[in-house]
C-alpha positions as CSV (number, residue, x, y, z in Angstrom):
1,X,18.3,-7.7,203.8
2,X,16.1,-5.7,201.4
3,X,14.8,-9.0,199.9
4,X,14.3,-10.4,203.4
5,X,12.1,-7.4,204.2
6,X,10.1,-7.8,200.9
7,X,9.5,-11.5,201.7
8,X,8.3,-10.7,205.3
9,X,11.2,-12.4,207.0
10,X,12.5,-9.2,208.5
11,X,10.8,-5.9,209.5
12,X,13.0,-3.0,210.5
13,X,11.5,0.3,211.8
14,X,13.0,3.7,212.7
15,X,11.5,6.0,215.3
16,X,12.6,9.6,216.0
17,X,13.4,10.0,219.7
18,X,12.8,13.7,219.7
19,X,9.1,13.0,219.0
20,X,8.9,12.3,222.8
21,X,10.7,15.5,223.9
22,X,8.1,18.1,224.7
23,X,10.0,21.3,225.1
24,X,10.3,23.8,222.3
25,X,13.8,22.6,221.5
26,X,13.0,18.9,221.7
27,X,15.8,18.4,224.1
28,X,17.0,14.8,224.8
29,X,20.0,15.4,227.0
30,X,21.1,17.3,230.1
31,X,24.3,17.9,232.2
32,X,25.5,15.0,234.3
33,X,25.0,14.8,238.1
34,X,28.4,15.0,239.8
35,X,29.8,17.2,237.2
36,X,32.2,16.3,234.4
37,X,32.3,16.8,230.6
38,X,29.6,15.7,228.1
39,X,25.9,15.4,228.3
40,X,23.6,12.5,229.5
41,X,20.5,11.4,227.7
42,X,17.3,12.1,229.7
43,X,15.4,9.2,231.2
44,X,11.9,10.6,230.8
45,X,12.3,11.0,227.0
46,X,13.7,7.4,226.7
47,X,11.0,6.1,228.9
48,X,8.2,7.6,226.9
49,X,9.7,6.5,223.6
50,X,10.3,2.8,224.7
51,X,6.8,2.6,226.2
52,X,5.2,4.0,223.0
53,X,7.2,1.7,220.7
54,X,6.3,-1.4,222.8
55,X,2.6,-0.6,223.1
56,X,2.3,0.8,219.6
57,X,4.0,-2.1,217.8
58,X,2.0,-4.7,219.7
59,X,-1.2,-2.8,218.9
60,X,-0.4,-2.8,215.2
61,X,0.2,-6.5,215.2
62,X,-3.0,-7.3,217.1
63,X,-4.9,-5.0,214.7
64,X,-3.6,-6.9,211.7
65,X,-1.3,-4.3,210.2
66,X,2.3,-3.3,210.2
67,X,3.0,0.5,210.0
68,X,5.7,2.0,207.8
69,X,8.8,3.3,209.7
70,X,8.3,6.8,211.0
71,X,10.9,9.5,210.7
72,X,14.5,9.0,209.5
73,X,17.9,8.7,210.9
74,X,19.0,11.7,212.8
75,X,21.1,12.6,215.8
76,X,18.3,11.3,218.0
77,X,15.8,8.6,217.3
78,X,14.4,5.1,217.6
79,X,14.7,2.2,215.2
80,X,12.2,-0.7,215.2
81,X,11.4,-3.6,213.1
82,X,9.0,-6.5,213.0
83,X,7.5,-9.5,211.0
84,X,5.9,-12.8,211.6
85,X,9.4,-14.3,211.4
86,X,11.5,-11.7,213.2
87,X,11.4,-8.0,214.4
88,X,14.0,-5.4,215.0
89,X,12.9,-2.1,216.5
90,X,15.0,0.8,217.7
91,X,15.2,4.4,218.7
92,X,17.6,5.9,216.2
93,X,20.3,8.3,217.4
94,X,19.1,6.7,220.5
95,X,17.3,3.5,219.6
96,X,16.5,0.9,216.9
97,X,14.9,-2.6,216.4
98,X,15.0,-5.8,214.2
99,X,12.4,-8.5,213.5
100,X,8.7,-8.0,214.4
101,X,6.2,-7.4,217.2
102,X,4.4,-10.4,218.5
103,X,1.1,-10.3,220.4
104,X,1.6,-10.9,224.1
105,X,5.4,-10.6,223.8
106,X,7.8,-7.9,224.8
107,X,11.0,-7.0,223.0
108,X,14.5,-7.7,224.1
109,X,16.1,-4.3,224.7
110,X,19.7,-3.9,223.5
111,X,21.7,-0.8,224.5
112,X,25.0,-0.4,222.6
113,X,27.7,0.9,225.0
114,X,31.5,0.5,225.2
115,X,31.0,-0.7,228.8
116,X,28.7,-3.6,227.8
117,X,29.4,-7.3,227.3
118,X,31.1,-8.2,224.0
119,X,28.9,-8.8,220.9
120,X,30.1,-12.1,219.4
121,X,28.8,-14.6,216.9
122,X,27.3,-16.6,219.8
123,X,25.4,-13.5,220.9
124,X,24.2,-12.9,217.3
125,X,22.8,-16.4,217.2
126,X,21.1,-15.8,220.6
127,X,19.5,-12.6,219.2
128,X,18.4,-14.3,216.0
129,X,16.2,-16.7,218.0
130,X,14.3,-13.7,219.5
131,X,11.1,-12.6,217.9
132,X,11.6,-8.9,218.6
133,X,14.7,-6.8,219.3
134,X,14.6,-3.2,220.4
135,X,17.8,-1.3,220.0
136,X,18.5,1.9,221.9
137,X,21.7,3.5,220.6
138,X,22.8,6.6,222.6
139,X,24.9,9.6,221.9
140,X,26.9,11.9,224.2
141,X,27.9,10.2,227.5
142,X,25.1,7.6,227.2
143,X,21.6,7.1,228.6
144,X,20.7,7.8,232.2
145,X,21.4,4.5,234.0
146,X,17.9,4.5,235.6
147,X,16.4,3.6,232.2
148,X,18.2,0.3,232.1
149,X,17.3,-0.4,235.8
150,X,13.6,0.5,235.1
151,X,13.2,-1.8,232.1
152,X,15.3,-4.7,233.5
153,X,12.3,-5.3,235.8
154,X,10.0,-6.2,232.9
155,X,12.2,-6.7,229.8
156,X,15.4,-8.7,229.0
157,X,17.9,-5.8,228.8
158,X,21.4,-6.2,227.3
159,X,24.2,-3.6,227.3
160,X,26.4,-4.7,224.5
161,X,29.8,-3.6,223.1
162,X,30.9,-4.3,219.5
163,X,34.6,-3.7,220.4
164,X,37.1,-2.0,222.6
165,X,36.7,1.5,221.1
166,X,34.4,4.5,221.3
167,X,32.0,5.9,218.6
168,X,30.3,9.2,218.5
169,X,27.0,7.4,218.6
170,X,25.5,4.0,218.8
171,X,23.8,3.9,215.4
172,X,26.8,2.3,213.7
173,X,26.9,-0.4,216.3
174,X,23.2,-1.1,215.7
175,X,23.9,-1.5,212.0
176,X,26.6,-4.0,212.7
177,X,24.4,-6.0,215.0
178,X,21.4,-5.9,212.8
179,X,23.3,-7.3,209.8
180,X,25.0,-10.0,211.9
181,X,21.7,-11.1,213.3
182,X,19.6,-10.8,210.2
183,X,21.8,-12.9,208.0
184,X,21.2,-15.8,210.5
185,X,17.5,-15.8,210.0
186,X,16.1,-18.7,207.8
187,X,15.6,-17.5,204.3
188,X,17.8,-14.4,204.4
189,X,20.9,-15.9,202.8
190,X,20.7,-17.6,199.4
191,X,22.6,-20.6,200.8
192,X,21.7,-21.5,204.3
193,X,24.9,-23.5,204.7
194,X,27.0,-20.3,204.2
195,X,26.9,-19.5,207.9
196,X,28.3,-22.9,209.0
197,X,31.7,-22.1,207.7
198,X,31.9,-18.6,209.0
199,X,34.5,-17.5,211.5
200,X,33.3,-18.2,215.0
201,X,30.3,-20.3,213.8
202,X,29.2,-22.9,216.3
203,X,30.6,-26.4,215.8
204,X,33.9,-27.0,214.0
205,X,34.6,-23.3,213.4
206,X,33.9,-22.1,216.9
207,X,36.7,-19.9,218.1
208,X,38.5,-20.2,214.7
209,X,38.9,-17.7,211.9
210,X,37.9,-18.7,208.4
211,X,40.8,-19.3,206.1
212,X,41.4,-17.6,202.7
213,X,38.9,-18.0,199.9
214,X,39.3,-17.9,196.1
215,X,37.2,-17.8,192.9
216,X,37.9,-17.6,189.2
217,X,40.2,-17.1,187.4
218,X,42.7,-19.7,188.6
219,X,45.6,-17.2,188.0
220,X,45.3,-13.5,188.6
221,X,48.3,-11.2,188.1
222,X,50.6,-14.1,188.7
223,X,48.9,-15.3,191.9
224,X,47.6,-18.8,191.6
225,X,44.8,-20.6,193.4
226,X,46.1,-23.4,195.6
227,X,46.2,-26.6,193.7
228,X,44.2,-28.5,196.3
229,X,41.2,-26.4,195.6
230,X,41.3,-27.3,191.9
231,X,41.8,-31.0,192.7
232,X,38.1,-32.0,193.2
233,X,39.2,-34.1,196.2
234,X,36.7,-33.2,198.9
235,X,38.5,-34.8,201.7
236,X,41.8,-33.0,200.9
237,X,40.0,-29.7,200.4
238,X,38.3,-30.0,203.8
239,X,41.6,-30.8,205.5
240,X,43.3,-27.8,203.7
241,X,40.5,-25.4,204.8
242,X,40.7,-26.7,208.4
243,X,44.5,-26.3,208.4
244,X,44.2,-22.8,207.0
245,X,41.7,-21.8,209.7
246,X,44.0,-23.1,212.4
247,X,47.0,-21.3,210.8
248,X,45.2,-18.0,210.4
249,X,43.9,-18.1,214.0
250,X,47.4,-18.9,215.2
251,X,48.8,-15.9,213.4
252,X,46.1,-13.3,213.9
253,X,44.2,-14.3,217.0
254,X,46.3,-16.8,219.0
255,X,44.4,-16.0,222.2
256,X,41.4,-17.9,220.7
257,X,43.2,-21.3,220.3
258,X,43.0,-22.5,223.9
259,X,39.2,-22.4,223.6
260,X,39.1,-24.5,220.5
261,X,37.6,-27.9,221.4
262,X,37.7,-31.4,219.9
263,X,41.0,-31.1,218.1
264,X,41.8,-34.3,216.3
265,X,45.2,-35.7,215.5
266,X,45.6,-33.9,212.3
267,X,44.6,-30.6,214.0
268,X,47.2,-31.1,216.7
269,X,49.9,-31.9,214.0
270,X,49.0,-28.7,212.1
271,X,49.4,-26.6,215.2
272,X,52.6,-28.4,216.0
273,X,54.0,-27.5,212.6
274,X,53.1,-23.9,213.2
275,X,55.0,-23.9,216.5
276,X,57.9,-26.4,216.2
277,X,59.5,-25.0,219.4
278,X,56.4,-26.0,221.4
């Protein structure tokens, strides 16, 4: 992604959330209404931060310059990014962003949370088509829910989960999503065709796991590369890779198989061989 940023394909910025907390301690959280453990992130701090990032980033673009990221990663912050091709912005510790600001456009606000919809390859593709993403990773018990309600009236707001587990903060989730999205942008990967054979890629690999891969040497510690991959027969290699994808999905993620579409005769035979008892 470093080269993508150097070429202007991707712009990532980080903003410090505590810059918008005005008390002496720069407080960004408070006790929850209704009682209970933990702390909740304050809506007024988030509101000021998001407003400032949106207005400030758009102003920089219209003024013909892109500012350097402010601050660094801390317990509370904002991450943002932008470029003519794509922008990610965000409030670190609390927010972050990928791609770049566009005059007259607002960002898509993404809030990592275990209670959000699942982040998948399809969602990554969806985000890769956006000109500007603004990530808001929370800590503690999360962000006051009124923040999402407020911004849903003027932005596209997504609450997204990267898995069925809980992290101490949303920054790691943002890193996962930024990398998944950025690699889909034109010019980021050295070989644009690399993404077509990925697990879950739209098309033939949708809802399938990618099979095993190999490189030189042909024999390593007694383990040999499958003969078919050394044969030079493209048709047989393609069939082997498809069969291995079906096999790996059957073994590791069998719940995905019912959603696999357009199975041909050879696919059905491969699955039948994996489950001879039907």
